[in-house]
N, C-alpha and C positions, 0 to 999 in steps of 0.2 A: 437386455433388460424394457420389460415394456416403458415407456416412456409419454403412453397417450395420453395422462391425463397434467400434459407440462406443457407448458410452451415455449418459446425460445429468439432468438438473436443470436447473434454472433455479430461482435465484431476483432476482425485479424491485424497482427501487427507485421508490420512488416517490412525490406526497405526494397527494390523492382530491382536492382542492379542482380541480386542471390536469382537462380535459375525455379528455387522451388516460392519466390513470393507468398506468402498469406498462406504455408502447403499447412500450417497446422490448425489455421482456422478455418481452409476450406475440408481439413479433415473433424474435423467437431460438428460443418454443419451438416454435413453428408452422414454422420454416423446419428447425428441427435432425432436428423427425419428420420433412418432407418428404425431406429429403435420407437419411433410411433411419437417422438414428441412432433406437438403445433409448427408448424416457423408461424412468426408474424411480423416482420421486416428482410428485409434483403442486406445480407452479410453488411457488413461496413470494413471498410477499408484504411487502415493508418500507414502510408508511406512514408517510412526516414528521410527519402529525398524530398517531399514535397519541402517547400518552403517553409513550415511552421514542424516538420518535421507529422507524425503520426496525429498532431491534434487539428488538421485541416479536414483528413478525410472523420475524426470523431465527431468534433464540430456538426459539422453537417446533419451526420446518423443517429447522433443522441437524442436529439428533440421526436424521430420520425420513431424509435423502439422505444421510449420512456412512456411515448402516447397508446404505442402499441402492445407495450407490455400496462396497460392499462396502471403508469403512475401518476400521480397525482402534478402536473404543474407547482411547482417553488415561485411561491410569493415574494418582491421582489419588497423588501425595508431594507430601512436604515439601521437597523439594531440589529444584533443576532440573536438565531432564537435560543428559548429556554435549552438549558438543558435536559437529555433522558433520563436524568437521573440528581441523589441526594445526597447529598455530603454531611452528614453528620459524624460533629465528636464523639466516638465513645473509652469511655476508662475502663479499661482491660482490670476484669476482677472486680471491677468498684475501686479503685485503687485512683480516689479524684486529684485531678490533677497530673498524674505520670503521661511525661512525652513518651510516645511509642511510636516509632520510627518505625513508616511502610518496610514490609517485605522486600527488596533487590527481585527485579519480575527478574526468573529467570523459568525457562518452560523445566516441565520433567525430561528427566535426559539429560540436558543441556549443563555446559562448565558454564562462567563465569571467567573471562580473563578481562584484562588491561588493554587497551588500547596506546603504544605506545610513541604511533607518528601518529599524523594525520594531512593528509598534501595532499591539497589540491594539483590536479595534477597539468590540467590549459595551461592557456594563459589565462590572464583572470575575465578579459575584452571577452574569448570564449564561450558562449553561449550554454551549453553541457559542463557539470558540474563534474565534473570526475575521479576520482578520491583515489589516495596508493596510502594505505593502511597496514599497520604493522600492529603485531599483535604479540604480545607479554605472555608465555608460557613455561617461565618460571616457576613460576605459584602451583599451575593447576597444566596438568595432561593434557594437551588437544592431543587426538590423531584424528587427520583428518585422510579421511577416503575420498575413493572419485564420486562424484554426484554430492556427495555433503555440503552442505551449506552455512552460511556466515549469521547469525542475526546480532544487531547493531541496536543496540537500548538504552539509549543518551541518559544524562542524569544532565540536567539543570543545576547548577552551581549554587550555594545557597545565598550567596550575594544578591549572583543576579534574579533569581527570584525575589527574594525581598526589592530589588528596581524598579522591575514591574509593577509587582503588587503596590508599592509608591503610589502607582499614576491615577491610582481610581482611590 
């Protein structure tokens, strides 16, 4: 397709110990240019073997990429930004005082299942948090095919929410 009206820069992730280091990023960089998109910055490289992992390359690449793409610099503040939305209480069908819990987040075509085990695999002093999850499929049919993905939609426990709100 024609991407001549678009600008781009690519940040590639990889591990230099692999033969095809950052190959997907290199592929996308070449294809975007071949489709007419205008490269505005050099491709960034995030190497898992760097001391800080991919963040070393990302930290060096990001400021130039944002500037080249015309993204305004963020202002340093001591307070969080205003949310880009407004939360309002709305009574369904004009029933004042009716408390309606929001529906469970679930994309179309997906099925919800409970996680019955959530265990950290590496030692607690290991920098990365790698988890083993066990999903309970006794109440829902979960056919799983090669290439399928699992999404996690966490929910806060009501008592944890109340405890956090007590700080404000």
